[in-house]
Backbone bond lengths (Angstrom), bond angles and torsions (degrees), N, CA, C in turn:
res aa  C-N    CA-C-N  psi(-1)  N-CA   C-N-CA  omega(-1)  CA-C   N-CA-C  phi
1 M - - - 1.423 - - 1.604 105.45 -
2 P 1.307 120.94 122.31 1.422 119.61 174.88 1.561 115.33 -62.80
3 A 1.267 117.83 144.85 1.512 122.26 177.36 1.462 108.25 -146.06
4 M 1.359 117.84 147.85 1.419 119.16 177.08 1.544 105.82 -117.51
5 I 1.361 115.82 123.52 1.526 124.16 -180.00 1.416 106.96 -88.09
6 L 1.234 120.77 113.11 1.649 123.32 -177.02 1.512 110.55 -95.77
7 D 1.262 119.44 -15.12 1.540 122.15 177.12 1.473 111.11 -76.95
8 P 1.320 117.45 111.62 1.510 119.15 -174.69 1.577 109.40 -60.32
9 Q 1.297 120.37 -41.83 1.390 125.36 -177.03 1.601 110.98 -61.08
10 L 1.371 116.17 -44.39 1.437 123.40 176.91 1.570 109.35 -64.01
11 Q 1.324 114.47 -39.78 1.526 120.53 179.29 1.602 107.41 -61.12
12 R 1.321 117.47 -49.10 1.399 117.13 175.94 1.476 120.32 -57.80
13 E 1.351 110.64 -43.35 1.516 117.62 175.47 1.457 115.13 -64.06
14 L 1.310 117.36 -44.01 1.473 123.04 177.26 1.551 110.09 -61.63
15 I 1.307 119.78 -48.19 1.498 120.94 -179.10 1.589 106.56 -65.93
16 A 1.288 120.82 -36.10 1.487 120.02 -175.28 1.588 107.02 -74.74
17 Q 1.289 121.17 -36.37 1.308 120.99 176.94 1.515 114.24 -67.54
18 R 1.340 118.41 -40.41 1.433 121.18 175.47 1.462 110.83 -62.96
19 A 1.332 119.55 -39.69 1.440 122.50 176.15 1.549 112.98 -59.54
20 L 1.359 117.04 -45.73 1.441 118.30 178.13 1.574 117.58 -64.21
21 T 1.345 111.99 -28.30 1.464 114.96 -177.57 1.559 113.03 -97.91
22 G 1.340 115.54 -5.48 1.457 118.38 -177.00 1.483 116.13 80.83
23 A 1.362 113.69 6.81 1.489 120.02 176.84 1.578 112.99 -69.79
24 D 1.347 114.92 -14.29 1.459 117.86 -175.39 1.499 113.40 -88.60
25 R 1.414 118.10 9.23 1.456 125.62 -172.54 1.595 111.82 -53.17
26 Y 1.416 117.84 -39.28 1.389 120.29 179.90 1.510 113.17 -106.96
27 D 1.370 121.22 9.64 1.401 120.14 179.99 1.530 107.43 -65.48
28 E 1.286 114.84 156.04 1.550 122.06 -176.40 1.563 106.26 -136.67
29 V 1.347 118.22 153.13 1.405 126.27 174.70 1.580 107.58 -112.21
30 W 1.322 117.51 114.00 1.473 118.15 -179.98 1.614 102.89 -110.86
31 E 1.289 115.80 122.27 1.473 123.78 178.93 1.554 111.03 38.02
32 G 1.363 114.51 50.64 1.530 118.50 176.21 1.487 114.81 82.47
33 V 1.363 117.85 2.77 1.483 117.20 -179.42 1.538 105.19 -116.19
34 T 1.383 111.55 127.65 1.483 117.43 -178.41 1.582 111.39 -82.26
35 M 1.312 112.04 123.92 1.473 117.77 -179.90 1.503 107.27 -108.14
36 L 1.451 112.38 116.49 1.497 121.97 -175.04 1.495 107.13 -90.02
37 S 1.371 113.39 126.96 1.453 121.40 177.46 1.552 106.06 -88.31
38 P 1.337 117.72 134.47 1.477 119.25 172.94 1.439 115.63 -68.96
39 M 1.330 116.39 142.58 1.439 117.69 177.61 1.581 110.36 -73.63
40 A 1.272 118.03 145.87 1.485 120.93 177.69 1.527 109.76 -60.55
41 N 1.314 119.05 137.54 1.418 124.01 175.45 1.525 110.89 -106.23
42 N 1.409 119.51 178.79 1.404 119.74 -173.66 1.561 108.93 -64.20
43 Q 1.230 124.01 -37.81 1.460 128.05 -178.66 1.550 106.46 -58.88
44 H 1.359 119.32 -47.65 1.447 122.85 177.82 1.590 109.63 -62.73
45 L 1.295 116.83 -44.24 1.400 117.24 -177.37 1.595 112.33 -62.67
46 K 1.428 116.80 -38.38 1.386 122.74 -178.23 1.559 110.31 -67.42
47 S 1.353 113.46 -36.14 1.466 117.66 -175.87 1.552 111.59 -75.33
48 T 1.322 117.07 -24.60 1.441 116.91 179.90 1.555 115.00 -99.57
49 K 1.291 113.33 -0.66 1.532 118.30 -176.30 1.529 112.21 -57.51
50 G 1.294 116.52 -40.26 1.449 118.64 -177.44 1.516 111.64 -85.25
51 D 1.269 119.59 -6.00 1.498 121.39 175.74 1.425 121.33 -86.93
52 Q 1.352 119.67 0.19 1.358 128.02 -175.03 1.594 107.38 -67.72
53 V 1.357 110.84 138.80 1.434 117.73 173.35 1.515 110.83 -130.13
54 W 1.279 116.10 125.89 1.461 120.11 -177.76 1.460 108.83 -106.81
55 Q 1.338 113.23 132.91 1.406 121.28 174.33 1.545 111.91 -104.47
56 L 1.317 120.27 125.42 1.488 119.65 -178.95 1.494 110.36 -109.12
């Protein structure tokens, strides 16, 4: 669910925490606005398990 965080301090803390944990790997900045990508959860991992393609 999309949400907008308006508190500047909370924004800085969230971005810093994501950078420390590597959760920011797929985050993007669009016209100065940081878009946070959600981390894959167990349900997502199960649904993509059969979709893997390996190129040798």
